[in-house]
C-alpha positions in Angstrom: -21.1 -40.0 -5.4 -18.2 -41.4 -6.4 -17.4 -38.3 -7.8 -17.6 -36.4 -4.4 -15.8 -38.8 -2.7 -12.9 -38.9 -5.7 -12.4 -35.3 -5.4 -12.6 -35.2 -1.2 -9.9 -37.9 -1.2 -7.8 -35.5 -3.6 -8.2 -32.8 -1.2 -7.4 -34.9 1.6 -4.2 -36.1 -0.7 -3.2 -32.7 -1.5 -3.3 -31.8 1.8 -1.0 -34.5 3.4 1.4 -34.0 0.8 1.6 -29.5 1.7 1.7 -30.7 5.6 4.8 -32.7 5.0 6.6 -30.8 2.7 6.0 -27.7 5.4 7.8 -30.1 8.4 10.3 -30.8 5.6 10.9 -26.9 5.0 11.2 -26.6 8.5 14.3 -28.9 8.9 15.6 -27.9 5.0 15.7 -24.2 6.0 16.7 -24.9 9.6 19.7 -27.4 8.6 18.5 -30.5 10.5 16.5 -33.9 10.6 16.3 -34.0 6.8 18.6 -35.8 4.2 19.2 -33.0 2.2 19.5 -28.9 3.6 20.3 -25.7 2.5 23.6 -26.0 3.6 24.3 -29.6 2.4 27.4 -30.7 1.0 28.5 -28.7 -2.2 28.8 -30.2 -5.5 29.2 -28.7 -8.8 30.8 -25.6 -9.9 29.5 -22.4 -7.8 28.2 -20.5 -11.0 26.5 -23.6 -11.8 25.0 -24.3 -8.4 23.8 -20.9 -8.3 21.7 -21.3 -11.9 20.3 -24.2 -10.6 19.4 -22.7 -7.3 18.0 -19.6 -9.0 16.1 -21.6 -11.3 14.4 -23.9 -9.2 13.3 -20.5 -6.8 12.1 -19.1 -9.9 9.9 -22.4 -10.6 8.1 -21.7 -7.4 7.6 -18.3 -8.0 5.8 -18.6 -11.2 3.9 -21.4 -10.3 2.8 -20.1 -6.7 1.9 -16.4 -8.2 0.7 -17.6 -11.7 -1.6 -20.1 -10.4 -3.3 -17.7 -7.9 -4.3 -15.3 -10.2 -7.9 -14.9 -10.9 -7.4 -15.0 -14.8 -6.0 -18.3 -14.4 -8.4 -19.7 -12.2 -11.5 -18.8 -13.9 -9.7 -21.2 -17.1 -8.4 -23.7 -14.5 -11.9 -24.2 -13.4 -12.9 -25.3 -17.2 -10.3 -28.2 -17.0 -10.6 -29.2 -12.9 -14.1 -29.0 -11.0 -13.9 -25.7 -8.9 -13.8 -27.6 -6.1 -10.5 -28.9 -6.5 -8.9 -26.0 -7.8 -7.3 -24.9 -4.4 -6.4 -28.3 -3.8 -4.5 -28.9 -6.9 -3.2 -25.2 -6.2 -2.0 -26.6 -3.0 -0.5 -29.8 -4.4 1.5 -28.1 -7.4 2.9 -25.8 -4.6 4.1 -28.7 -3.0 5.7 -30.5 -5.7 7.5 -27.2 -6.8 8.7 -27.1 -3.1 10.0 -30.8 -3.1 11.5 -30.1 -6.3 13.3 -27.7 -4.9 14.3 -29.5 -1.7 15.3 -32.3 -3.8 17.3 -30.9 -6.8 18.9 -27.5 -4.4 22.8 -27.6 -4.7 24.1 -26.3 -1.7 26.2 -23.3 -2.5 29.3 -23.4 0.7 30.9 -20.2 2.2 30.3 -18.5 4.8 28.4 -15.0 5.7 28.0 -14.7 9.3 28.7 -17.3 12.4 27.1 -16.4 15.8 29.1 -18.0 18.9 27.7 -16.5 21.5 25.2 -19.4 23.2 22.6 -16.7 24.1 22.6 -15.0 20.7 22.3 -18.2 19.6 19.1 -19.4 21.5 17.3 -16.2 20.5 18.2 -16.5 16.7 16.6 -19.9 16.6 13.7 -19.2 18.9 13.2 -16.6 16.4 13.5 -18.8 13.9 10.6 -21.0 15.7 8.9 -18.2 16.4 8.5 -17.5 12.4 7.3 -21.4 11.9 4.7 -20.7 14.5 3.8 -17.3 13.3 3.0 -18.7 9.4 0.6 -21.7 11.1 -0.9 -19.4 13.1 -1.7 -17.1 10.7 -3.2 -19.7 8.3 -5.6 -20.8 11.6 -6.8 -17.1 11.8 -7.7 -16.8 8.0 -9.3 -20.2 8.2 -6.7 -22.7 7.4 -8.8 -24.9 5.7 -10.0 -22.9 3.0 -6.4 -22.0 2.7 -5.7 -25.5 2.0 -8.7 -26.5 -0.3 -9.9 -28.8 2.4 -13.2 -26.5 3.1 -14.0 -26.8 -0.5 -13.8 -30.6 -0.7 -15.8 -30.8 2.4 -18.6 -28.8 1.3 -18.8 -30.1 -2.2 -19.1 -33.5 -0.4 -22.0 -32.9 1.5 -23.5 -31.4 -1.7 -23.3 -27.5 -0.3 -22.5 -25.0 -2.4 -19.4 -23.0 -2.0 -19.5 -19.7 -0.3 -16.6 -17.3 -0.1 -15.3 -16.3 3.4 -15.6 -12.4 4.7 -13.4 -9.9 5.0 -12.0 -10.2 8.4 -9.0 -8.7 10.7 -8.6 -11.2 13.2 -5.7 -10.5 15.6 -2.3 -10.0 14.2 -4.0 -8.9 10.9 -5.3 -6.0 13.0 -1.6 -4.6 13.0 -0.2 -5.6 9.6 -1.8 -6.3 6.8 0.3 -9.7 6.1 1.6 -11.9 9.2 2.1 -14.8 7.6 4.8 -12.7 5.6 6.4 -11.9 8.6 6.8 -15.2 9.7 8.5 -16.4 6.6 10.5 -13.3 7.1 11.6 -14.3 10.7 11.9 -18.1 9.4 14.5 -17.6 7.0 16.6 -14.5 8.2 16.9 -15.7 11.7 19.6 -17.9 12.0 22.8 -18.4 13.7 24.8 -19.4 10.5 24.3 -16.9 7.9 26.3 -19.4 5.0 25.7 -18.2 1.0 23.3 -20.7 0.1 20.9 -19.6 3.0 21.8 -16.2 1.8 20.7 -16.5 -1.7 17.6 -18.4 -0.5 16.6 -15.7 2.0 17.3 -12.9 -0.7 15.4 -14.6 -3.3 12.6 -15.7 -1.5 12.2 -11.9 0.2 12.1 -10.3 -3.3 9.5 -12.9 -4.2 7.3 -12.1 -1.1 7.5 -8.2 -1.6 6.6 -8.6 -5.4 3.4 -10.9 -4.4 2.4 -9.1 -1.6 1.5 -5.7 -4.9 0.0 -8.7 -6.7 -2.2 -10.2 -4.2 -3.4 -7.1 -2.1 -4.5 -5.9 -6.3 -6.6 -9.0 -5.9 -7.9 -8.3 -2.7 -9.0 -4.7 -3.4 -10.6 -6.3 -6.4 -12.9 -8.7 -4.4 -13.3 -6.7 -1.2 -13.9 -3.4 -1.7 -13.2 -2.4 2.5 -9.3 -3.5 1.5 -8.3 -0.1 0.5 -9.3 1.5 3.6 -7.5 -1.5 5.5 -5.0 -1.2 3.2 -4.7 2.7 4.5 -5.1 2.5 8.1 -3.1 -0.9 8.6 1.1 -1.3 7.9 2.0 -4.2 5.2 4.7 -5.6 7.4 6.1 -3.4 10.2 3.9 -2.9 13.2 3.1 0.2 13.8 4.9 1.6 10.9 1.6 3.7 9.2 1.0 5.6 6.2 1.0 9.5 7.2 -2.7 10.8 6.5 -2.5 13.4 3.8 -6.0 15.1 5.3 -4.5 15.1 8.8 -1.1 16.9 7.7 -3.2 19.5 6.1 -5.1 20.2 9.3 -1.8 20.1 11.0 -0.4 22.5 8.5 -2.9 25.3 9.1 -3.2 25.3 12.7 
């Protein structure tokens, strides 16, 4: 029983660190309410700062992708209890982000500044919409399973873990990755785009586009129905459907 309680408390701790990190990230990207942000006062030379920032982003990308792969999970669960694997992933991702927040080197410079009050309000609204979409999307696919709480709760009760069935709730009927759409809004919607912010937005966007390919490969292997879902539903932009070769052939014949 002590082991079960310990794993459960570990899961709660990992989730608490994640949630605090998520809240800090809003201020970090939006440049408000936290000690260090994307656009704090520049320090070192531009080249040194840029290399440091790229290294921090690379560290998060490697950690986030490698630990999410099935092969790594199979190896890792030989080291940690299976019920704690997801919580450990969440904690490691949070720590990588905390390192990025603490060590980020602002680059200075200005790419654009929107001065019109209405346009600024619209951009801040899009920024808030992005973060809200991210959070809502996690609940649509089971927030507590995604961040490890369901796993540690089931082991506390002595129940086996059961994988979630494949589903397409709400936003997932229109795009395959509404959570990532939310990140794009959160990272790109800003009335003041600095060089620091642009580097962050470009690199995170590139990472997300690569991560989607890896994630979809794993999803198709785990859920056979995902292939048909992928054929029917666009990846990121609603209404942008792939053409059906069979439909094109019928249209050509008529």
